[in-house]
C-alpha positions as CSV (number, residue, x, y, z in Angstrom):
1,M,123.7,47.1,149.5
2,R,121.9,50.4,149.7
3,D,124.7,52.0,147.5
4,L,124.5,49.2,145.0
5,A,120.7,49.6,144.8
6,Y,121.2,53.3,144.1
7,L,123.8,52.5,141.4
8,Q,121.4,50.1,139.8
9,L,118.8,52.8,139.6
10,L,121.4,55.2,138.1
11,A,122.2,52.4,135.6
12,R,118.7,52.7,134.1
13,E,119.7,56.2,132.8
14,Y,123.3,55.3,132.0
15,P,123.0,51.6,131.0
16,S,126.7,51.1,129.9
17,L,130.2,52.0,130.8
18,K,130.4,54.1,127.6
19,A,127.2,56.1,128.6
20,A,128.4,56.7,132.1
21,S,131.9,57.8,130.9
22,S,130.4,60.1,128.2
23,E,128.2,61.8,130.8
24,I,131.3,62.3,133.1
25,I,133.1,64.0,130.3
26,N,130.0,66.2,129.6
27,L,129.6,67.2,133.2
28,M,133.3,68.0,133.7
29,A,133.2,70.1,130.6
30,I,130.2,72.0,131.9
31,S,132.0,72.6,135.1
32,G,134.8,74.3,133.2
33,L,132.4,76.8,131.5
34,P,131.9,80.4,132.9
35,K,129.0,80.7,135.2
36,G,125.7,82.0,133.8
37,T,124.7,85.5,134.4
38,E,122.4,86.1,137.4
39,Y,120.0,89.0,137.6
40,F,118.6,90.4,140.9
41,F,115.5,92.6,141.0
42,S,113.6,94.0,144.0
43,D,110.4,95.8,144.7
44,L,108.7,95.5,141.3
45,H,105.4,96.8,142.8
46,G,103.2,96.0,139.8
47,E,105.3,98.2,137.3
48,Y,104.9,95.6,134.6
49,E,106.0,97.8,131.6
50,A,109.2,98.8,133.2
51,F,110.0,95.3,134.5
52,I,109.3,93.6,131.2
53,Y,111.5,96.2,129.4
54,L,114.3,95.4,131.9
55,L,113.9,91.6,131.3
56,R,113.9,92.0,127.6
57,S,116.9,94.4,127.6
58,A,118.7,92.4,130.2
59,S,118.9,95.7,132.1
60,G,121.1,97.3,129.4
61,I,123.5,94.4,128.8
62,I,122.1,93.6,125.4
63,R,122.7,97.2,124.4
64,E,126.3,96.9,125.6
65,K,126.7,93.8,123.5
66,I,125.5,95.6,120.5
67,K,127.8,98.5,121.1
68,A,130.8,96.2,121.6
69,T,130.0,94.2,118.5
70,F,128.9,96.9,116.0
71,G,129.9,100.2,117.6
72,Y,132.7,100.6,115.2
73,I,130.6,100.1,112.0
74,T,127.1,101.4,112.9
75,S,125.8,104.7,114.2
76,E,124.3,105.2,117.6
77,E,120.8,105.5,116.1
78,E,121.3,102.1,114.3
79,Q,122.4,100.5,117.5
80,I,119.4,101.8,119.4
81,E,117.1,100.6,116.6
82,L,118.6,97.1,116.7
83,A,118.3,97.0,120.5
84,N,114.6,98.1,120.4
85,L,114.0,95.4,117.7
86,I,115.4,92.7,120.0
87,Y,113.3,94.0,123.0
88,Y,110.0,94.3,121.1
89,P,110.3,92.5,117.7
90,D,106.6,92.3,116.8
91,R,106.0,95.9,117.5
92,N,109.0,97.2,115.7
93,L,108.6,94.9,112.7
94,A,105.1,96.2,112.2
95,R,106.4,99.8,112.4
96,L,109.1,99.1,109.9
97,R,106.6,97.5,107.6
98,Q,104.4,100.5,107.8
99,E,107.3,102.8,107.0
100,E,108.3,100.5,104.1
101,R,111.8,100.1,105.5
102,A,111.7,96.3,106.0
103,T,113.2,95.6,102.6
104,E,115.0,92.3,101.7
105,D,118.4,94.1,102.2
106,W,117.3,95.2,105.7
107,Q,116.2,91.7,106.5
108,R,119.5,90.2,105.4
109,I,121.6,92.8,107.3
110,T,119.4,92.4,110.4
111,I,119.5,88.6,110.4
112,N,123.3,88.8,110.2
113,R,123.5,91.2,113.1
114,L,121.1,89.3,115.2
115,V,123.1,86.1,114.7
116,Q,126.3,87.9,115.8
117,I,124.6,89.1,119.0
118,C,123.2,85.6,119.6
119,K,126.7,84.3,119.4
120,E,127.8,86.8,122.0
121,V,125.2,86.0,124.5
122,S,125.4,82.2,124.0
123,S,129.2,81.9,124.1
124,K,129.3,80.7,127.7
125,Y,126.8,78.0,127.3
126,T,127.0,74.5,125.9
127,R,125.8,73.9,122.4
128,S,123.2,71.6,123.9
129,K,121.8,74.2,126.3
130,V,121.6,76.8,123.6
131,R,119.8,74.4,121.3
132,K,117.2,73.6,124.0
133,K,116.3,77.2,124.2
134,M,115.8,77.6,120.4
135,P,112.3,77.4,118.9
136,K,111.9,73.9,117.5
137,E,110.9,75.0,114.0
138,F,114.2,77.0,113.6
139,A,116.5,75.0,115.9
140,Y,118.5,73.4,113.1
141,I,118.9,76.6,111.0
142,I,119.9,78.7,114.0
143,D,122.4,76.1,115.2
144,E,124.0,76.0,111.8
145,L,124.2,79.8,111.6
146,L,125.8,80.1,115.0
147,H,128.5,77.6,114.2
148,V,129.7,78.4,110.7
149,D,133.4,78.2,110.1
150,Y,134.2,81.5,108.3
151,N,137.6,80.3,107.3
152,D,136.0,77.6,105.1
153,E,134.9,79.2,101.8
154,N,132.2,76.5,101.3
155,K,130.7,77.1,104.7
156,R,130.6,80.9,104.0
157,G,128.6,80.2,100.9
158,Y,126.4,77.8,102.9
159,Y,125.7,80.6,105.4
160,V,124.8,83.1,102.7
161,E,122.4,80.6,101.1
162,I,120.6,79.9,104.3
163,I,119.8,83.5,104.8
164,H,118.9,83.9,101.2
165,S,116.4,81.0,101.5
166,I,114.9,82.4,104.7
167,I,114.1,85.7,102.9
168,D,113.1,84.0,99.7
169,T,110.5,81.7,101.4
170,G,108.9,84.7,103.2
171,I,109.6,83.7,106.7
172,A,112.2,86.4,107.5
173,D,110.0,88.3,109.9
174,T,109.1,85.1,111.8
175,F,112.8,84.1,111.9
176,I,113.8,87.6,113.1
177,V,111.3,87.4,116.0
178,A,112.7,83.9,116.9
179,L,116.3,85.3,117.0
180,C,115.2,88.3,119.1
181,E,113.4,86.1,121.7
182,L,116.4,83.7,121.8
183,I,118.7,86.5,122.5
184,Q,116.4,87.7,125.4
185,N,116.3,84.1,126.7
186,L,120.1,83.6,126.7
187,A,121.0,87.0,128.1
188,I,119.7,86.1,131.6
189,D,120.6,82.7,132.9
190,S,118.8,82.9,136.2
191,L,116.5,85.5,137.8
192,H,116.1,86.4,141.5
193,I,113.2,88.5,142.7
194,I,114.0,90.0,146.1
195,G,110.4,90.6,147.1
196,D,107.4,92.9,146.6
197,I,105.9,92.0,143.2
198,F,102.5,93.3,144.3
199,D,100.8,96.7,145.1
200,R,101.1,100.3,144.1
201,G,101.7,99.7,140.4
202,P,99.0,98.9,137.9
203,R,99.4,95.2,137.0
204,A,101.2,92.8,139.3
205,D,99.3,90.0,137.5
206,F,101.1,90.7,134.3
207,I,104.5,90.4,136.1
208,M,103.4,87.1,137.6
209,N,102.5,85.8,134.1
210,E,105.9,86.9,132.8
211,L,107.7,85.2,135.7
212,M,105.8,82.0,135.2
213,R,107.1,81.9,131.6
214,F,110.7,82.5,132.6
215,H,113.0,79.4,132.5
216,D,114.8,79.9,135.9
217,V,113.4,82.1,138.6
218,D,113.3,82.2,142.4
219,I,111.5,84.7,144.7
220,Q,112.2,85.9,148.2
221,W,108.8,87.0,149.6
222,G,108.3,90.6,150.5
223,N,105.7,92.1,152.9
224,H,103.4,93.0,150.0
225,D,103.6,89.5,148.6
226,I,102.9,88.1,152.0
227,S,99.8,90.3,152.3
228,W,98.4,88.9,149.0
229,M,99.4,85.4,150.0
230,G,97.5,86.0,153.3
231,A,94.5,87.2,151.3
232,A,94.5,84.0,149.3
233,T,94.3,82.0,152.6
234,G,91.1,83.9,153.4
235,N,92.6,86.1,156.2
236,P,90.1,89.0,156.4
237,A,92.6,91.6,157.5
238,C,94.9,90.7,154.5
239,V,91.9,90.8,152.1
240,C,91.1,94.3,153.4
241,N,94.7,95.4,153.2
242,V,95.1,94.3,149.6
243,L,91.9,96.0,148.6
244,R,92.7,99.2,150.5
245,I,96.2,99.6,148.9
246,A,94.9,98.8,145.4
247,I,92.0,101.3,145.7
248,S,94.3,103.9,147.2
249,Y,96.5,103.7,144.1
250,N,93.6,103.5,141.7
251,S,94.6,99.9,140.7
252,F,91.1,98.6,139.9
253,D,92.3,96.8,136.8
254,V,94.5,94.3,138.7
255,L,91.6,93.5,141.0
256,E,88.7,93.2,138.6
257,D,90.2,92.6,135.1
258,G,93.3,90.7,136.5
259,Y,92.0,88.5,139.3
260,G,88.2,88.8,138.8
261,I,87.6,90.3,142.3
262,N,84.0,91.5,142.4
263,L,84.1,95.1,143.8
264,R,80.4,95.9,143.0
265,P,79.3,94.9,146.6
266,L,81.9,97.2,148.1
267,S,81.0,100.1,145.8
268,M,77.3,99.7,146.6
269,F,78.0,99.6,150.3
270,A,80.3,102.6,150.2
271,S,77.9,104.6,148.1
272,K,75.1,104.0,150.6
273,V,77.0,104.3,153.9
274,Y,79.3,107.2,153.0
275,R,77.0,109.0,150.5
276,D,77.2,112.3,152.4
277,D,80.9,111.9,153.3
278,P,83.4,113.5,150.9
279,C,86.1,111.1,152.4
280,E,88.7,113.7,151.6
281,Q,91.5,111.8,153.5
282,F,90.9,108.8,151.3
283,A,91.2,110.4,147.8
284,P,93.1,107.9,145.6
285,R,96.6,108.6,144.3
286,I,96.2,108.3,140.5
287,L,99.6,107.3,139.1
288,D,98.2,105.1,136.4
289,E,94.9,105.3,134.6
290,N,92.7,102.2,134.6
291,I,92.0,100.8,131.1
292,Y,89.1,98.4,131.9
293,D,87.7,99.4,135.2
294,A,87.6,103.2,135.4
295,V,86.1,104.3,138.8
296,D,85.1,107.8,139.6
297,P,87.6,109.3,142.2
298,G,84.8,110.3,144.5
299,L,83.4,106.8,144.6
300,A,86.9,105.4,144.9
301,A,87.5,107.6,148.0
302,K,84.3,106.2,149.6
303,M,85.3,102.6,148.8
304,H,88.7,103.4,150.2
305,K,87.4,104.6,153.5
306,A,84.8,101.8,153.8
307,I,87.4,99.1,153.4
308,A,89.9,100.9,155.7
309,V,87.4,101.1,158.6
310,I,86.6,97.4,158.2
311,Q,90.3,96.6,158.1
312,F,91.0,98.5,161.4
313,K,88.1,96.5,163.0
314,V,89.3,93.1,161.9
315,E,92.9,93.9,162.7
316,G,91.8,94.8,166.2
317,Q,90.1,91.5,166.5
318,I,93.3,89.7,165.5
319,I,95.3,91.7,168.1
320,K,92.7,90.7,170.8
321,R,93.1,87.0,169.8
322,H,96.8,87.1,170.0
323,P,98.2,89.0,173.1
324,E,101.6,87.4,172.2
325,Y,101.8,89.8,169.3
326,R,102.1,92.7,171.8
327,M,100.3,95.1,169.6
328,D,97.7,96.6,172.0
329,D,99.0,100.1,171.1
330,R,97.5,99.5,167.6
331,L,94.0,99.2,169.0
332,L,93.4,102.8,167.9
333,L,89.7,102.5,167.2
334,E,89.3,101.8,171.0
335,A,91.5,104.9,171.7
336,V,89.1,107.3,170.0
337,D,86.8,109.6,172.0
338,Y,84.0,109.7,169.4
339,N,82.2,112.5,171.2
340,R,85.2,114.9,171.3
341,G,86.8,113.7,168.0
342,V,90.2,113.0,169.5
343,V,92.4,109.9,169.6
344,T,95.0,109.1,172.3
345,I,98.3,107.8,170.9
346,D,101.3,107.1,173.2
347,G,99.5,108.9,176.0
348,K,98.8,112.1,174.0
349,E,95.5,113.3,172.6
350,H,95.3,114.4,169.0
351,A,92.5,116.0,167.1
352,M,91.2,113.8,164.3
353,L,91.1,114.9,160.7
354,D,87.9,112.8,160.0
355,T,85.3,112.1,162.6
356,R,82.6,110.5,160.5
357,F,82.2,106.9,161.5
358,P,78.7,105.7,160.7
359,T,79.5,102.0,161.1
360,I,81.3,102.3,164.5
361,N,79.6,101.6,167.8
362,P,81.6,103.6,170.3
363,S,80.9,101.1,173.1
364,N,82.3,98.3,170.9
365,P,84.3,99.9,168.1
366,L,85.8,96.6,166.8
367,M,82.4,95.0,166.1
368,L,81.4,94.8,162.4
369,T,77.9,95.8,161.5
370,R,75.8,93.1,159.8
371,E,76.2,94.8,156.4
372,E,80.0,94.9,156.9
373,E,80.1,91.2,157.9
374,E,78.1,90.3,154.8
375,L,80.3,92.4,152.6
376,L,83.5,91.0,154.0
377,H,82.3,87.5,153.5
378,T,81.5,88.2,149.9
379,L,85.0,89.8,149.3
380,I,86.8,86.9,151.0
381,T,84.8,84.4,148.9
382,S,85.8,86.3,145.7
383,F,89.5,86.0,146.7
384,M,89.2,82.3,147.6
385,H,87.5,81.6,144.2
386,S,89.9,83.5,141.9
387,G,91.5,80.8,139.8
388,L,94.3,83.1,138.4
389,L,95.1,84.4,141.8
390,H,95.6,81.0,143.3
391,K,97.7,79.9,140.2
392,H,100.0,82.8,141.0
393,I,100.0,82.2,144.7
394,R,100.9,78.5,144.2
395,F,103.8,79.7,141.9
396,L,104.9,82.1,144.7
397,Y,105.0,79.1,147.1
398,S,106.7,76.7,144.7
399,N,109.3,79.1,143.5
400,G,109.6,81.3,146.6
401,E,110.9,81.3,150.1
402,L,111.7,83.7,152.9
403,Y,115.4,83.7,152.2
404,K,117.8,81.9,149.9
405,C,121.5,81.1,150.0
406,H,122.8,80.9,146.4
407,N,126.4,81.0,145.0
408,G,127.7,82.7,148.1
409,N,125.0,85.3,148.3
410,L,122.3,85.6,151.0
411,L,119.0,86.9,149.6
412,Y,116.1,88.2,151.6
413,H,113.6,91.1,151.2
414,G,113.5,92.9,154.5
415,C,115.8,92.2,157.4
416,I,117.1,89.7,159.9
417,P,115.4,91.2,163.1
418,M,118.1,92.5,165.5
419,R,118.3,94.3,168.8
420,E,120.2,97.6,169.4
421,D,123.2,95.7,170.8
422,G,123.6,93.7,167.6
423,S,122.2,90.5,168.9
424,F,119.5,88.7,166.9
425,E,115.9,89.5,168.0
426,T,114.1,86.5,169.5
427,M,110.6,85.1,169.2
428,I,109.1,82.7,171.7
429,V,108.0,79.5,170.0
430,G,106.8,76.4,171.9
431,G,108.2,77.7,175.2
432,G,111.6,78.5,173.8
433,E,113.3,81.4,172.1
434,I,114.4,81.3,168.5
435,S,116.3,83.9,166.4
436,G,118.3,84.4,163.2
437,R,118.1,81.5,160.8
438,D,115.9,79.4,163.1
439,L,113.4,82.2,163.2
440,M,113.3,82.5,159.5
441,E,112.7,78.8,159.1
442,H,109.9,78.9,161.7
443,I,108.2,81.8,159.9
444,S,108.5,80.0,156.6
445,D,106.8,77.0,158.1
446,Q,103.9,79.1,159.3
447,I,103.5,80.7,155.9
448,H,103.2,77.3,154.3
449,K,100.7,76.1,157.0
450,A,98.5,79.1,156.4
451,Y,97.9,78.1,152.8
452,F,98.2,74.4,152.7
453,L,96.7,73.1,155.9
454,S,93.1,72.0,155.6
455,E,90.3,74.2,157.0
456,D,89.6,71.7,159.8
457,D,93.2,71.7,161.0
458,L,93.5,73.4,164.4
459,E,96.8,75.1,163.4
460,K,95.2,76.7,160.3
461,D,93.6,79.8,162.0
462,S,96.7,80.6,164.0
463,A,99.0,80.4,160.9
464,R,96.5,82.4,158.9
465,D,96.4,85.2,161.5
466,F,100.2,85.2,161.6
467,M,100.2,86.1,157.9
468,W,98.7,89.5,158.9
469,Y,101.3,89.8,161.7
470,L,104.1,89.4,159.1
471,W,102.6,92.4,157.2
472,C,103.0,94.8,160.2
473,G,104.4,93.1,163.3
474,A,107.5,94.5,165.0
475,K,109.4,91.2,164.7
476,S,108.5,90.4,161.2
477,P,111.6,90.1,158.9
478,V,109.6,91.3,155.9
479,F,108.3,94.4,157.7
480,G,111.2,95.5,159.8
481,K,109.6,98.4,161.7
482,D,108.3,98.9,165.2
483,R,104.7,99.7,164.0
484,M,102.5,100.4,161.0
485,T,101.0,103.9,161.3
486,T,98.3,103.6,158.6
487,F,95.6,104.8,161.0
488,E,97.7,107.9,161.9
489,H,98.3,108.8,158.2
490,Y,94.5,108.9,157.6
491,F,93.3,110.5,160.8
492,V,96.0,112.5,162.5
493,A,97.7,115.7,161.2
494,E,100.7,115.6,163.6
495,K,103.6,114.1,161.6
496,S,105.4,112.8,164.6
497,T,102.6,110.2,165.0
498,H,103.4,108.9,161.4
499,R,106.9,107.9,162.3
500,E,107.8,104.2,162.0
501,R,111.1,103.3,163.5
502,M,113.2,100.9,161.5
503,N,114.5,97.8,163.1
504,P,118.1,98.3,164.3
505,Y,119.2,95.9,161.5
506,Y,119.1,98.7,159.0
507,Q,121.8,100.8,160.8
508,L,123.8,97.8,162.1
509,S,123.9,96.1,158.7
510,Q,125.9,98.9,157.3
511,K,128.9,97.6,159.3
512,E,131.0,94.9,157.7
513,E,131.3,92.9,160.9
514,V,127.6,92.7,161.3
515,C,127.1,91.5,157.8
516,D,129.8,88.9,158.4
517,R,127.9,87.8,161.6
518,I,124.7,87.4,159.5
519,L,126.4,85.5,156.8
520,K,127.9,83.1,159.3
521,E,124.4,82.6,160.9
522,F,123.3,81.3,157.5
523,G,126.3,79.1,156.9
524,L,128.1,81.4,154.4
525,P,131.8,82.4,154.6
526,A,132.6,86.1,155.2
527,E,135.1,86.1,152.4
528,G,133.4,86.6,149.0
529,S,129.8,86.5,150.2
530,H,127.2,89.2,150.0
531,I,123.8,90.1,151.4
532,I,121.3,91.2,148.8
533,N,118.4,93.1,150.2
534,G,115.4,95.1,149.1
535,H,112.5,96.8,150.9
536,V,113.9,100.2,151.7
537,P,114.3,102.5,148.7
538,V,117.8,104.0,148.2
539,K,117.5,107.8,148.0
540,I,120.3,108.5,145.5
541,K,119.2,112.2,145.4
542,D,120.2,112.4,149.1
543,G,123.6,110.9,148.5
544,E,122.7,107.3,149.5
545,T,124.3,104.4,147.7
546,P,123.0,100.8,147.2
547,V,126.5,99.4,148.1
548,K,127.0,99.3,151.9
549,A,129.2,97.7,154.5
550,N,132.4,97.8,152.4
551,G,130.7,95.9,149.6
552,K,129.1,93.2,151.7
553,L,125.5,94.5,151.5
554,F,123.6,95.5,148.4
555,V,120.2,97.2,148.9
556,I,118.7,97.2,145.4
557,D,115.3,98.9,146.0
558,G,115.8,102.2,144.3
559,G,112.2,103.0,143.3
560,L,111.0,101.0,140.3
561,S,107.6,102.0,141.6
562,K,106.5,105.4,140.3
563,A,105.2,106.2,143.8
564,Y,108.8,106.3,145.1
565,Q,110.7,108.0,142.3
566,K,110.3,111.5,143.5
567,H,111.8,110.5,146.8
568,T,114.6,108.4,145.4
569,G,115.6,110.3,142.3
570,I,116.0,107.0,140.4
571,A,113.9,104.1,139.2
572,G,115.6,101.3,140.9
573,Y,118.5,98.9,140.3
574,T,119.4,95.6,138.8
575,L,122.3,93.7,140.4
576,I,124.0,91.6,137.7
577,Y,126.4,88.8,138.6
578,N,128.4,87.3,135.8
579,S,131.6,85.3,135.7
580,H,133.8,88.5,135.7
581,H,132.1,90.9,138.1
582,L,129.2,92.3,140.0
583,A,127.5,95.2,138.3
584,L,124.7,97.6,139.1
585,A,122.3,98.8,136.4
586,E,120.8,102.1,137.3
587,H,117.3,102.4,135.9
588,K,115.7,105.4,134.3
589,P,112.1,106.2,134.9
590,F,110.3,104.2,132.2
591,H,108.6,105.9,129.3
592,P,107.4,103.8,126.4
593,D,108.6,106.1,123.7
594,S,111.9,107.1,125.3
595,E,115.4,105.6,125.3
596,N,115.3,103.7,128.6
597,T,118.7,101.9,128.6
598,P,120.0,101.7,132.2
599,R,123.5,102.9,133.1
600,V,125.6,99.9,134.0
601,S,128.7,100.2,136.3
602,I,130.9,97.5,137.7
603,V,131.0,97.5,141.5
604,E,133.2,94.4,142.2
605,K,135.5,92.5,140.0
606,M,136.1,88.8,140.8
607,K,139.6,87.8,141.7
608,T,139.5,85.1,139.1
609,R,136.8,84.3,136.6
610,V,134.0,82.3,138.2
611,M,133.3,79.0,136.5
612,V,130.3,76.7,136.8
613,G,132.5,74.5,139.0
614,D,132.8,77.3,141.5
615,T,129.1,77.6,142.0
616,D,126.4,75.7,143.8
617,K,125.6,74.0,140.5
618,G,129.3,73.0,140.3
619,E,128.9,71.2,143.7
620,E,125.8,69.3,142.3
621,L,127.9,68.4,139.3
622,R,130.7,67.1,141.4
623,I,128.3,64.8,143.3
624,Q,126.9,63.5,140.0
625,I,130.3,62.9,138.6
626,Q,131.3,61.0,141.7
627,D,128.2,58.9,141.5
628,L,128.9,58.2,137.8
629,K,132.5,57.2,138.6
630,E,131.2,54.7,141.2
631,L,128.8,53.4,138.6
632,S,131.7,53.0,136.1
633,A,133.7,51.1,138.6
634,A,130.7,48.8,139.3
635,Y,130.5,48.1,135.6
636,R,134.2,47.3,135.4
637,R,134.0,45.0,138.5
638,G,131.0,43.3,137.1
639,D,128.8,44.2,140.1
640,I,126.3,45.7,137.6
641,K,125.9,44.2,134.2
642,E,125.8,46.6,131.2
643,S,122.7,46.7,129.1
644,T,123.0,45.4,125.6
645,D,119.7,47.0,124.4
């Protein structure tokens, strides 16, 4: 009876045998199409210009389509110009107008070429899917142009007349923009962001706006994303951490212009408390100039130190509240001899680079001053009341997760915590030990509780504190190191104290058998599956490669962030998975006025072409087809009456 009730509900959408049969045919046809192209990005770190370029260019694939289609009849310069037009149509049309090159002949030729490229990128989709992506005002015209029969002389004339009418009515520029945006939309079927949208670069908020406009995107949270998510829950340590990193990279625009975070109280506090302190260890790294909120570097250094000291205090308070974190070695404010200017780390004394601590009481170094308490309350309130920030955070929750299994690939940002012997690291939860997939599920549950539980729920505070642990805790899968040595970088010259040991995962995962074990833990077969990972930049200049474990593991953080590029020798990677192969696009450091097309190389060819029926979507379609077949049988038996409406 339950199955019959379900079929009766399904009959509301398919009210006749003909409607059900028609949809079966449609779904079976879709299953026989090539799979859509998936794009994997990692560690965007606020580099919005580079990321938006990669989105619009499909990481060089559109350029390849242009070369394949027109390489034999057009020059390299013409191909680059067409590509740039597709990526930035408004900007380039304005330039061509100014140069008086956008003649009617140019419009006719360009529309023809754009239609050809549109055919190339839409060929693997159903006509219905392509039409849904078209702008409504031009959907009929574009559909006609994409499906002209060139063997029919009358149709060729019809095609020519459509383009002539577009130009004659003065809508050519608008139509060209529509075609360019449709090509961009069709080139990437689905988008996977393997963590770290935030921090270091200038405008993570712009990236979030772009992602929210994209038609199919999922996100695997990184440690920097978790830090911002924690700040949005009101976690004081996460608020301080977000501010500290942004100030240290001179990213005032994203805070004030982007999210409306009021930094005036912090600047006033820092100017007063640290007015005679040069704060030399806290000078910001200026990789990008602020446009809206330029801050004097001297004041920025004072703000940087002020928020860092507050952060070390509130982090210490969290550690004291949670002995289960086992992070007592991070209580470094308590390890300082303030009279002698030394700090004891791992049993060894080190002279401190900075000994000016006007807000620290040596007998109780973790206690905030009254002014610090008031300032922190004001800053937390600013984060809690930022409408755009919470809009973005809710998107991170609704479209994000800690890991994802998709089309035979396991996606996560950092690591699956492991021990030296290759076993999965455990965490004690509710009196028992969990590890591997169970640990990831538990952590994901805590992340959701931290944001969505009401303030009067007893679990809220614990989950909120745990968000900070995920930023820097030894068993955090998004951190993946034994300790965070931020304090040492500021205050200790001895480089050995700066070392952060990576979780054994990072060495072990380079072995194929370890990757197979991880894939099995997450219910994926060893054959044909891959792990796709970010977090640790691949230093190509040192001979490293993003392809590891005999092709089982892809580490695609290559340094999209400008802060990493001198260490990596590259500007990151895009992993591209289409019906024929897996390919890596090797990014160039982005310069707005340069040719930025990535170099694309195939890293794995599929044994047979991958069709929609071979994917997770194909499994969904098979279930739908089976349901529709049962509905059709019910119609034939008379168990359900067909609608005559």
